[in-house]
Structure formats: structure tokens, C-alpha cells
C-alpha positions in Angstrom: -15.0 107.7 -30.4 -19.0 106.8 -31.2 -20.9 105.3 -28.7 -22.3 102.3 -30.6 -25.1 102.3 -27.6 -26.9 105.9 -29.0 -24.2 107.2 -32.1 -23.7 110.0 -30.0 -20.0 111.9 -30.6 -18.1 111.0 -27.3 -15.1 113.2 -28.3 -13.1 113.9 -31.1 -9.2 113.1 -30.7 -6.2 115.4 -31.0 -2.7 114.7 -30.1 -2.7 115.6 -27.1 -5.9 117.2 -25.7 -9.7 115.4 -26.3 -12.9 117.2 -26.5 -15.1 115.9 -25.0 -19.3 115.9 -25.9 -20.2 118.9 -23.2 -17.0 121.6 -24.9 -15.0 120.5 -21.8 -11.3 119.1 -22.8 -9.5 116.3 -20.9 -5.7 116.6 -21.4 -2.4 113.8 -21.9 -3.2 111.1 -18.6 0.4 111.6 -16.2 1.9 108.8 -17.9 1.3 109.9 -21.4 3.6 113.6 -20.7 6.3 110.8 -19.1 6.3 108.3 -21.8 6.4 111.3 -24.1 9.4 113.3 -22.8 11.3 109.5 -22.3 11.4 109.3 -26.3 10.9 112.3 -27.2 12.8 114.6 -24.4 12.1 118.1 -24.2 11.4 118.3 -27.7 8.6 117.9 -27.4 7.3 121.4 -26.4 8.5 122.6 -30.0 5.2 120.3 -31.3 2.4 122.6 -32.4 -0.4 120.9 -31.3 0.1 121.1 -27.3 -2.6 124.4 -25.9 -1.0 126.7 -23.5 -2.1 124.3 -20.2 -0.3 121.1 -22.2 2.8 123.0 -22.6 2.7 124.3 -19.0 2.0 120.5 -17.5 5.5 119.1 -20.1 7.9 122.1 -18.6 6.4 120.9 -15.1 7.4 117.2 -15.4 10.4 117.9 -17.6 11.6 119.8 -15.0 10.7 117.4 -11.6 12.4 114.7 -13.7 15.9 117.1 -14.3 15.3 117.6 -10.8 15.2 113.9 -9.7 18.3 113.0 -11.8 
């Protein structure tokens, strides 16, 4: 994504995480994680694009969902 005012790169989109211009990652919002789990179930954990932080967030959300039933 680029900013039309100064044409600088703000982030490069990846399926679950985003690299921000300063080098830090911004991760998927919780609503996106919940939607992924609703559609894909626990198979979402097999996504090779998930880094370890995102995998843990998905595991935590799956566990929370399973405990609330």
C-alpha cells in the first residue's frame, strides 16, 4: 500500500501479518482471527504463512472458543 501524498511505502501486505515501514509487524486483528477460525476451524494452524506469534494467537483463540462451548 502506498500513500498518495508522498508515495512512501506504508506496509507490505501478507496473509496474516503486515510489515510496517519502521520494521515492526502489525498482526491480524482479533476479529480476523475469529473469522478465520469460524471458517477454517483448527486447520488454520497448518497455514505455512503464520509466524510463531500468530500461531499462538490462533491457538489461544481456538482454546477460548472450545472452552466457551
